[in-house]
C-alpha positions as CSV (number, residue, x, y, z in Angstrom):
1,M,0.0,0.0,0.0
2,N,1.2,3.4,-0.9
3,V,-0.1,6.6,0.8
4,I,0.1,9.9,-1.1
5,C,-0.2,13.1,0.9
6,T,-2.5,15.8,-0.6
7,E,-2.4,19.6,-0.2
8,I,-4.5,19.1,2.9
9,P,-2.3,17.0,5.2
10,D,-5.1,15.1,6.9
11,V,-6.6,13.9,3.6
12,S,-4.7,11.0,1.9
13,L,-4.8,9.1,-1.3
14,V,-4.3,5.4,-0.7
15,E,-3.0,3.1,-3.5
16,P,-3.3,-0.6,-2.8
17,T,-0.9,-3.1,-4.0
18,V,-2.5,-4.9,-6.9
19,Y,-1.6,-8.4,-8.0
20,Q,-2.5,-8.8,-11.6
21,D,-2.0,-11.5,-14.2
22,D,-3.9,-13.0,-17.2
23,R,-6.7,-14.3,-14.9
24,G,-7.5,-10.8,-13.5
25,F,-6.4,-9.1,-10.3
26,F,-6.5,-9.3,-6.5
27,Y,-5.9,-6.6,-3.9
28,E,-6.8,-6.0,-0.3
29,S,-9.2,-3.0,-0.4
30,Y,-8.8,-2.6,3.4
31,N,-6.4,-4.0,5.9
32,Q,-6.7,-2.2,9.3
33,K,-3.2,-2.9,10.4
34,R,-1.6,-1.6,7.2
35,F,-4.0,1.4,7.1
36,I,-3.0,2.5,10.6
37,D,0.7,1.8,10.0
38,R,0.8,3.8,6.7
39,T,-1.6,6.6,7.4
40,G,-1.2,7.0,11.2
41,V,-5.0,7.0,11.4
42,A,-6.4,4.6,14.0
43,T,-10.1,4.4,13.4
44,N,-12.9,2.0,13.5
45,F,-15.2,1.7,10.5
46,V,-18.8,0.9,11.4
47,Q,-20.8,1.2,8.2
48,D,-20.2,0.4,4.5
49,N,-22.1,2.3,1.8
50,H,-22.5,1.6,-1.9
51,S,-24.0,3.9,-4.5
52,R,-24.5,3.7,-8.3
53,S,-24.9,6.9,-10.3
54,Q,-24.9,7.9,-14.0
55,Q,-22.6,10.3,-15.7
56,N,-22.8,14.0,-14.5
57,V,-24.4,13.1,-11.2
58,L,-22.9,15.2,-8.5
59,R,-23.5,14.1,-5.0
60,G,-22.5,16.4,-2.1
61,L,-21.1,18.1,-0.5
62,H,-22.3,16.2,2.6
63,Y,-21.2,16.0,6.2
64,Q,-22.7,15.4,9.7
65,I,-22.4,18.2,12.2
66,E,-22.8,15.7,15.0
67,Q,-21.6,12.2,14.7
68,P,-19.1,13.3,12.0
69,Q,-18.0,10.6,9.7
70,G,-14.6,9.8,8.4
71,K,-14.9,8.1,5.0
72,L,-12.6,5.8,3.1
73,V,-13.9,6.1,-0.5
74,R,-13.2,3.9,-3.5
75,V,-14.8,3.1,-6.9
76,A,-15.7,-0.4,-8.1
77,V,-17.2,0.6,-11.5
78,G,-16.4,3.6,-13.6
79,A,-14.7,6.8,-12.3
80,V,-15.5,9.9,-10.2
81,F,-13.9,13.2,-9.3
82,D,-13.9,12.9,-5.5
83,V,-13.7,16.0,-3.3
84,A,-13.1,16.8,0.4
85,V,-13.6,20.3,1.9
86,D,-12.1,21.2,5.2
87,L,-14.9,22.5,7.5
88,R,-12.8,22.7,10.7
89,K,-12.8,26.4,11.6
90,S,-9.5,26.1,13.7
91,S,-7.7,24.4,10.8
92,P,-5.2,26.3,8.6
93,T,-6.8,24.7,5.6
94,F,-10.4,25.7,6.6
95,G,-12.5,26.2,3.5
96,K,-9.9,24.6,1.2
97,W,-10.6,21.5,-0.9
98,V,-8.7,18.7,-2.5
99,G,-9.9,16.4,-5.3
100,A,-8.8,13.3,-7.1
101,I,-10.0,10.9,-9.8
102,L,-10.9,7.6,-8.2
103,S,-11.7,4.8,-10.6
104,A,-12.1,1.1,-11.0
105,E,-9.0,1.2,-13.1
106,N,-6.6,3.1,-10.7
107,K,-8.1,1.5,-7.6
108,R,-7.1,4.6,-5.5
109,Q,-9.0,5.4,-2.4
110,L,-9.5,8.7,-0.6
111,W,-9.3,9.1,3.1
112,V,-11.7,11.9,4.2
113,P,-11.4,12.6,7.9
114,P,-14.3,13.7,10.2
115,G,-14.7,17.4,10.0
116,F,-14.8,17.5,6.2
117,A,-17.6,17.8,3.6
118,H,-17.4,15.1,0.9
119,G,-18.8,14.8,-2.6
120,F,-18.2,13.4,-6.0
121,L,-19.0,13.9,-9.7
122,V,-19.4,10.9,-11.9
123,V,-17.1,11.3,-14.9
124,S,-17.7,8.0,-16.6
125,E,-20.9,6.6,-18.1
126,V,-21.8,5.1,-14.7
127,A,-20.0,4.7,-11.4
128,E,-20.3,2.6,-8.3
129,V,-18.8,4.2,-5.2
130,L,-18.1,2.3,-2.0
131,Y,-17.1,3.9,1.2
132,K,-16.5,2.9,4.8
133,T,-17.6,5.3,7.5
134,T,-16.4,5.9,11.1
135,D,-19.8,6.7,12.4
136,Y,-23.4,5.8,11.5
137,Y,-25.6,7.8,9.2
138,A,-27.6,10.3,11.2
139,P,-30.0,12.1,8.9
140,E,-31.0,14.6,11.6
141,H,-27.3,15.8,11.7
142,E,-26.7,15.7,8.0
143,R,-25.8,19.0,6.4
144,C,-25.0,20.0,2.8
145,L,-22.5,22.5,1.6
146,L,-23.2,24.2,-1.7
147,W,-21.4,22.3,-4.4
148,N,-20.6,25.5,-6.4
149,D,-19.9,28.0,-3.7
150,P,-17.6,30.6,-5.4
151,K,-15.8,31.1,-2.1
152,I,-14.6,27.4,-2.2
153,A,-14.3,27.4,-6.0
154,I,-14.1,23.7,-6.6
155,A,-12.8,23.0,-10.2
156,W,-15.4,20.3,-11.0
157,P,-14.6,18.7,-14.4
158,L,-18.1,19.2,-15.6
159,S,-19.3,18.3,-19.1
160,G,-22.6,20.1,-19.1
161,E,-25.0,20.8,-16.2
162,P,-24.6,18.4,-13.2
163,I,-27.5,16.2,-12.1
164,L,-28.3,17.2,-8.5
165,S,-30.8,16.1,-5.9
166,A,-33.0,18.8,-4.4
167,K,-31.0,18.6,-1.2
168,D,-27.7,19.2,-3.0
169,R,-29.2,22.1,-5.1
170,D,-30.2,23.7,-1.8
171,G,-26.8,23.3,0.0
172,Q,-25.5,26.2,2.2
173,P,-22.6,28.4,1.1
174,L,-19.6,28.2,3.4
175,D,-20.4,31.6,5.0
176,A,-23.8,30.3,6.2
177,A,-22.9,26.7,6.9
178,E,-22.6,25.0,10.3
179,V,-18.9,24.1,10.6
180,F,-16.7,22.3,13.2
181,P,-14.7,24.2,15.8
């Protein structure tokens, strides 16, 4: 496993070791001991989520103001542009974002710590996204940061208008959003 630091030190790209031959491939998508050894993040994942979306679907930017979730995100089918936005007011990277292409082909994963908003844009025909979370889904604590807030200025690789849920269309700009201390 290789861990790549991003511009936000707490967010990491994780590249698994892939064993491939003429039969196909094998890799460990998660190994707790290696994850802790390589990232320094000792966490306990309690829930696995799986979504399927079509091209140009943009999901996010979601977070839970209480019961914040860390997420280890990967793609099993297709490709997404995956984004994490730092919502920790006391952080030197507050309001900053990092993004990466995660795909079935590159098998990269993004570690998004608690205290961040998370979202993705599907850049392939379809994509299936799987992610582990460090806390349970709590809809009463879920919040949505506006995906196109000019103050954050995420460089989404859009090809046309994104397909959004009503919740994502009505997200809050950073200046009005509930954030973490």
